[in-house]
C-alpha positions, 0 to 999 in steps of 0.5 A, a space after each residue: 591696121 596701117 603698117 609701115 615696112 622697114 626693109 623691103 627684101 624677101 622678108 618684107 615681101 612675105 610680110 606684105 603678103 601675110 598682112 594683106 591676107 589679114 586685111 591690113 594696109 601697107 602704107 609705107 615701104 622703106 628701103 635703101 633706095 628711099 630711106 633718105 627721103 622719108 620724114 617723121 610725117 610719113 610715119 604718121 600714116 602708119 599705126 605700127 612699123 615692122 622692121 626687117 632691114 640690116 644690122 647696120 641700119 636697124 638702130 637708126 630705124 628704131 630711133 626714128 620710130 621712137 621719135 615719131 611715136 610709131 610702135 615698132 616690131 623688130 625682126 632684124 638681129 645683130 644689135 642686141 649689144 645695144 638692147 638695154 639702151 634701146 629699152 631705156 630710150 623706149 620707156 623714156 619716150 613712152 614708146 612701144 617696141 616688140 623684138 625677137 630673134 625669131 618670130 616663128 612659133 615653131 622656133 619659140 617652141 624649140 626654145 622651150 625644148 632647148 632650155 629643158 634639155 639643157 637643164 636635164 643635161 647639166 649633170 651629165 658632163 660626159 656629153 659635150 655640147 655644140 651647135 650648128 646654124 645654117 642660113 642663106 648667103 645674104 644673112 650678114 650677122 654671124 651667128 644668127 640671133 636665134 643661135 645666140 638665143 639658143 646658146 644663152 639658154 644653154 649657158 644659163 642651164 649648163 654650168 660647165 659651159 662659160 661662153 659661146 664662140 664661132 671660132 674657139 673650141 675649148 672645153 668650157 666654150 660652146 662652139 657654134 658652127 655658122 654656115 652660109 649657103 644658097 637661099 635656105 630659110 634657116 636651120 638650127 641644131 643643138 648636139 650633145 655628144 659622148 663616147 656612147 651616144 649622141 642627142 640632137 634637136 633641130 629646127 628647120 624652116 621650110 620657108 619664110 611664111 612662119 617668120 612673116 606670120 609671127 611678125 604680123 601677129 606681133 604687130 597686131 599685138 603691139 598696136 595701141 600698147 606702150 612698153 617693150 615686148 617679146 615672143 614670150 608676151 605674145 605666146 
């Protein structure tokens, strides 16, 4: 399979290594230095694209891929307020997109645990709920897309929480503490706290390989498909 990389930072390089190990070819590398020189004809060299760029460029990249009929795996977060519009555009153009807030298999298992625990804890109002997410200093969006996914799962299951915030601490608000430090790959913690005891679940990434492998698996899944997919479809 021939792959175009949108974004060639640390994640892009990890994806490249995994893709080459799985016998794929990287035929196009797009970053801020050459993005203005890439045309739709260049996209025709690839069977699928993998997008790990920045929140301010991802929507433009999605549009370019849809216009060029290039199936695209999207790992960048910070654009989900436009998700429904993007889905509509994809279907109108008979395109193919695969998006996820996190491509790690472990994180997606963590999502399952988080949803089940939230359902159990709905009736135990003595427990307050909070979250913490820790990422490297280069991550631009706050909170992370993974944290938002976790928070939305909790809001779906726990009636006493109405919204989430990274600044407000109110009884009806799920507070998310966002930390940016060093070069850490990422940690997500969900806490249930009472006067008697605490319950805590955590996912801590040791490196970026799990995310890179998931993205390449998603690209293999998306190849020759039409429509909009996510990690639930892959798993």
